[in-house]
C-alpha positions as CSV (number, residue, x, y, z in Angstrom):
1,M,0.0,0.0,0.0
2,R,1.4,3.4,-0.9
3,S,2.0,6.0,1.8
4,G,-0.6,8.8,1.8
5,C,-3.3,6.5,0.3
6,L,-5.9,5.8,2.9
7,T,-8.7,3.3,2.5
8,E,-11.7,4.0,4.6
9,T,-14.9,2.1,5.1
10,R,-17.9,4.1,6.0
11,S,-20.9,3.0,7.9
12,P,-24.4,3.6,6.5
13,V,-24.9,6.3,9.2
14,A,-21.8,8.2,8.1
15,I,-22.8,8.0,4.4
16,S,-26.3,9.4,5.2
17,R,-24.6,12.5,6.8
18,I,-22.9,13.4,3.6
19,P,-24.8,16.3,2.1
20,E,-26.1,15.7,-1.4
21,R,-25.2,18.1,-4.2
22,P,-28.0,19.4,-6.4
23,V,-28.2,17.9,-9.9
24,F,-27.4,21.2,-11.7
25,D,-24.7,22.4,-9.3
26,V,-22.6,24.3,-11.9
27,G,-19.7,26.5,-10.8
28,F,-18.1,29.4,-12.6
29,S,-15.5,27.3,-14.4
30,E,-18.2,25.0,-15.8
31,L,-20.2,28.0,-17.0
32,A,-17.2,29.5,-18.6
33,L,-16.4,26.3,-20.4
34,I,-20.0,26.0,-21.6
35,G,-19.9,29.7,-22.8
36,L,-16.7,29.1,-24.7
37,I,-18.0,26.0,-26.4
38,A,-21.3,27.9,-27.3
39,L,-19.3,30.8,-28.7
40,L,-17.2,28.4,-30.9
41,V,-20.2,26.5,-32.1
42,L,-22.7,29.4,-32.6
43,G,-20.4,32.2,-33.4
44,P,-20.6,35.8,-32.0
45,E,-23.5,36.8,-34.2
46,R,-26.0,34.1,-33.1
47,L,-24.9,33.7,-29.4
48,P,-26.7,36.8,-27.9
49,P,-30.1,35.9,-29.2
50,V,-29.7,32.3,-28.2
51,I,-28.7,33.4,-24.7
52,R,-31.8,35.6,-24.5
53,N,-34.0,32.8,-25.6
54,V,-32.5,30.4,-23.1
55,G,-33.0,33.0,-20.3
56,R,-36.6,33.4,-21.3
57,W,-37.2,29.7,-21.3
58,M,-35.5,29.3,-17.9
59,G,-37.7,32.1,-16.5
60,R,-40.8,30.5,-17.8
61,A,-39.8,27.2,-16.3
62,Q,-39.1,28.7,-12.9
63,R,-42.5,30.5,-13.0
64,M,-44.2,27.2,-13.9
65,V,-42.5,25.4,-11.0
66,R,-43.3,28.2,-8.6
67,D,-47.0,28.2,-9.7
68,F,-47.1,24.5,-9.4
69,K,-45.7,24.6,-5.9
70,S,-48.1,27.3,-4.8
71,Q,-51.1,25.4,-6.3
72,V,-50.0,22.2,-4.4
73,D,-49.7,24.3,-1.2
74,N,-53.2,25.8,-1.8
75,D,-54.7,22.4,-2.4
76,G,-53.2,21.1,0.8
77,S,-54.7,24.0,2.8
78,V,-58.1,23.4,1.2
79,R,-57.9,19.7,2.1
80,E,-57.0,20.7,5.7
81,L,-60.0,23.1,5.9
82,S,-62.4,20.4,4.6
83,R,-61.1,17.9,7.1
84,F,-61.5,20.5,9.9
85,E,-65.1,21.2,8.7
86,Q,-65.8,17.4,8.7
87,S,-64.5,17.1,12.2
88,L,-66.6,19.9,13.3
89,R,-69.7,18.4,11.8
90,S,-68.9,15.0,13.3
91,N,-68.7,16.5,16.7
92,D,-72.3,17.5,17.5
93,L,-71.8,21.2,18.2
94,N,-75.4,21.6,19.5
95,R,-74.7,18.9,22.1
96,L,-71.5,20.6,23.1
97,I,-73.3,23.9,23.5
98,D,-76.2,22.4,25.4
99,D,-73.8,20.6,27.8
100,K,-72.2,23.9,28.9
101,P,-71.6,24.2,32.7
102,A,-74.1,26.0,34.8
103,P,-73.2,29.6,35.6
104,E,-71.5,30.3,38.9
105,P,-73.7,31.9,41.6
106,T,-73.3,35.7,42.0
107,V,-73.6,37.9,45.1
108,A,-77.2,38.7,44.2
109,D,-78.1,35.0,44.2
110,S,-76.7,34.5,47.7
111,D,-78.8,37.4,49.1
112,K,-82.0,35.7,47.9
113,R,-81.4,32.8,50.3
């Protein structure tokens, strides 16, 4: 075994603690490489309109994702409200109101005795 080369076994617990990287985690160097390749393939005349169109499409995609998430959140809150309404209807509210405790005697009631 070479010096400086360590072999390590990790338990499943240790592996689960490793943070996952996003799928599209692109750094500056990767973006620069993509830009250089695009410049070589498309040329300086066609590159700016293509970049604008890509930006528009990415904006639309982000808006669609945001709208979808908000709709899912709204649907969840509507479901919660309907469940709450059903639970209120299942509990007989009239019975709960009729079974209220008797009012406490006041000073005027004690004078009547």
